[in-house]
C-alpha positions in Angstrom: -2.1 -6.1 -6.9 1.0 -4.2 -7.9 0.7 -5.9 -11.4 -2.5 -4.0 -12.1 -0.7 -0.6 -11.3 2.3 -1.4 -13.1 0.3 -2.2 -16.2 -1.5 1.2 -15.8 -5.1 -0.1 -15.0 -5.1 1.4 -11.7 -5.0 5.1 -11.5 -4.8 6.3 -8.1 -1.3 8.4 -8.4 1.6 7.1 -6.1 2.1 10.7 -5.0 -1.4 10.7 -3.4 -0.2 7.5 -1.3 3.1 9.3 -0.3 1.0 12.4 1.1 -1.4 10.4 3.1 1.4 8.6 4.8 3.0 11.5 5.6 -0.1 13.3 6.7 -0.4 10.4 9.3 2.8 11.0 10.7 1.9 14.8 10.8 -1.4 14.0 12.9 0.7 11.9 15.4 2.0 13.9 18.3 5.0 11.4 18.7 6.2 11.6 15.1 5.3 14.9 14.4 7.2 16.0 17.6 10.5 14.0 16.5 10.3 15.0 13.0 10.0 11.3 11.9 10.2 10.0 8.6 8.0 7.3 7.1 11.0 4.5 8.2 10.8 6.2 11.5 7.2 6.3 12.2 5.9 4.9 15.7 3.9 1.3 15.4 0.6 3.0 15.3 1.4 5.4 12.3 2.9 1.9 10.5 -0.2 0.1 10.9 -2.2 3.1 9.7 0.2 3.3 6.4 0.5 -0.3 6.2 -3.6 0.0 5.7 -3.3 3.0 2.9 -0.6 0.9 1.0 -3.4 -2.0 0.9 -6.0 0.4 -0.2 -3.7 2.2 -2.8 -3.0 -1.4 -4.5 -6.1 -2.3 -4.4 -7.4 0.8 -6.5 -9.7 2.1 -3.8 -10.1 6.0 -4.8 -8.1 8.3 -2.3 -11.6 10.0 -1.2 -12.4 6.8 0.6 -9.3 6.0 2.4 -10.6 7.9 5.6 -14.1 7.8 4.9 -15.9 5.1 7.3 -19.1 4.0 7.3 -19.7 4.5 11.3 -18.3 8.1 11.1 -19.5 9.3 7.9 -22.1 7.6 6.1 -25.5 9.5 5.2 -27.3 7.6 2.6 -29.7 5.3 2.5 -29.9 3.3 5.9 -30.5 0.0 3.7 -26.9 0.7 2.8 -25.5 0.4 6.4 -27.7 -2.7 7.1 -25.8 -4.5 4.1 -22.7 -3.1 4.9 -23.0 -4.4 8.6 -24.6 -8.0 7.7 -21.6 -8.2 5.3 -18.6 -7.0 7.6 -20.2 -8.5 10.7 -18.6 -12.2 9.6 -16.4 -11.8 6.5 -15.1 -15.2 6.6 -18.6 -16.6 6.2 -19.2 -14.1 3.2 -15.9 -15.2 1.5 -17.0 -18.8 1.9 -20.6 -18.3 0.6 -19.7 -15.8 -2.4 -21.2 -12.6 -1.8 -23.1 -11.4 -5.2 -24.4 -8.0 -4.6 -26.0 -5.3 -6.6 -26.4 -1.9 -5.4 -28.4 -0.2 -7.6 -29.4 3.6 -7.5 -28.9 7.1 -8.6 -26.1 9.1 -8.2 -24.5 10.2 -5.0 -26.5 7.9 -2.8 -23.4 6.1 -1.1 -23.0 3.1 -3.2 -19.2 3.3 -3.8 -18.8 4.5 0.1 -20.4 1.4 1.2 -18.6 -1.0 -1.4 -15.0 0.8 -1.0 -16.0 0.2 2.9 -16.7 -3.3 2.4 -13.1 -3.7 0.6 -11.4 -1.9 3.4 -12.7 -4.5 6.0 -11.4 -7.4 3.5 -7.8 -5.8 3.0 -7.6 -5.8 7.1 -8.5 -8.8 7.4 -5.7 -10.6 4.8 -7.8 -10.9 1.6 -7.0 -9.6 -1.7 -9.3 -7.2 -3.5 -9.7 -4.9 -6.4 -11.7 -1.6 -7.1 -12.3 -1.1 -10.8 -14.9 0.9 -13.1 -16.6 -1.2 -15.8 -15.2 1.5 -18.2 -11.7 0.6 -17.1 -12.1 -3.3 -17.4 -13.2 -3.1 -20.8 -10.6 -0.4 -22.3 -7.9 -2.4 -20.7 -8.9 -5.8 -21.9 -9.5 -4.7 -25.5 -6.4 -2.5 -26.0 -3.6 -4.6 -23.8 -3.2 -8.1 -26.1 0.2 -8.7 -24.3 -1.0 -8.3 -20.8 -4.7 -9.5 -21.1 -4.5 -12.8 -19.7 -2.8 -11.5 -16.6 -5.4 -8.7 -15.7 -8.2 -11.4 -16.5 -6.3 -13.6 -14.0 -6.6 -10.9 -11.4 -10.0 -10.1 -12.2 -11.1 -13.7 -11.8 -9.1 -14.5 -8.9 -8.9 -11.8 -6.5 -10.9 -12.5 -3.2 -13.1 -9.6 -3.6 -13.8 -7.5 -6.6 -15.9 -4.3 -6.7 -17.0 -3.0 -10.3 -18.1 0.7 -9.9 -20.2 2.4 -12.8 -21.5 -0.3 -14.1 -23.9 1.5 -16.7 -25.5 1.2 -19.9 -24.1 4.6 -20.8 -20.8 3.3 -21.7 -22.1 1.1 -24.5 -22.8 3.1 -27.6 -23.7 0.8 -30.4 -25.0 -2.8 -30.6 -21.2 -4.1 -31.4 -19.9 -2.5 -28.3 -22.7 -4.4 -26.2 -21.7 -7.7 -27.7 -18.0 -7.2 -27.0 -18.6 -5.4 -23.6 -21.2 -8.3 -22.7 -18.8 -11.2 -23.4 -16.0 -9.9 -21.6 -18.4 -9.3 -18.4 -20.3 -12.6 -18.8 -16.8 -14.2 -18.6 -15.8 -12.5 -15.3 -18.9 -12.9 -13.7 -19.6 -16.6 -14.7 -16.2 -17.9 -13.2 -16.5 -15.9 -10.2 -20.1 -16.9 -9.5 -18.9 -20.6 -10.1 -16.1 -20.4 -7.8 -17.9 -18.4 -5.3 -15.9 -15.3 -5.2 -17.3 -12.2 -3.4 -18.3 -9.6 -6.2 -20.2 -6.4 -5.8 -21.6 -4.5 -8.8 -22.5 -0.8 -8.0 -24.8 0.9 -11.0 -26.8 4.2 -11.3 -29.2 2.4 -13.6 -32.2 0.3 -12.0 -32.2 -1.9 -15.1 -28.0 -2.4 -15.8 -28.6 -4.6 -18.8 -31.1 -2.8 -20.9 -28.5 -2.1 -23.5 -27.5 -5.8 -24.2 -30.0 -8.0 -26.8 -30.8 -11.4 -27.5 -28.8 -14.6 -26.2 -26.3 -12.2 -24.6 -28.9 -10.5 -22.5 -30.2 -13.8 -21.3 -27.4 -15.1 -20.4 -26.2 -12.1 -18.3 -29.8 -11.9 -17.0 -29.6 -15.8 -15.7 -26.0 -14.7 -14.3 -27.7 -11.6 -12.5 -30.3 -14.1 -10.9 -27.5 -14.9 -8.4 -27.0 -11.4 -7.3 -29.0 -10.0 -4.5 -30.1 -6.4 -5.8 -30.3 -3.7 -3.4 -32.5 -0.8 -4.3 -30.8 2.5 -3.0 -33.3 5.6 -2.4 -32.7 9.3 -1.5 -31.0 12.4 -2.5 -28.1 13.4 -4.5 -25.5 14.0 -1.1 -22.7 15.4 -3.8 -25.3 18.7 -4.1 -24.9 19.4 -0.5 -21.4 20.2 -0.9 -21.9 22.5 -4.2 
């Protein structure tokens, strides 16, 4: 996973990881009392900070490092049900090749659900990547030399979450054609290899920007996905 950070694809600042790890020690009575440094942390703090390191390397946004479904989730119950189904036995889910599309409006808990699945997968020793659709497209278009290495990561990581899978990123027919072919490549190979993938979209029709044979091809691939329609109100507004 360090490859993606080194290439600048995953944008979580390293300073945030350092701060989170130091905060872990400050919240621990023993480590705080001893004024312990990171390399002197107790076993519990080391375990917590190793988890944070994995979240960072997977590209999970900082906001979701400490947000847990059981304690903090307030979105559509259908997401909680799906999360529990998936995490009950990740070994089975991995073997079967989860293909899931969470579709609904803004602020309904889709990203929180998807990142919590990744966190559970990382804790079980699987590799995982969280990325936005726009980041995938921008990187694979502009970085010729590293494209093969990044494509390999997207195709072979154990669990992949693609967030913000939305038509608003596609401004023209030419862009739709280019974006669509990149997506088709990633989706097709992961589905063929039964590698878990979760797509989060704010659109109930995420393929509306594509046309012709490409749209038909993507639509055929989406037939393998279980689509969960998410309802409710934008929880972000409650904090304004």
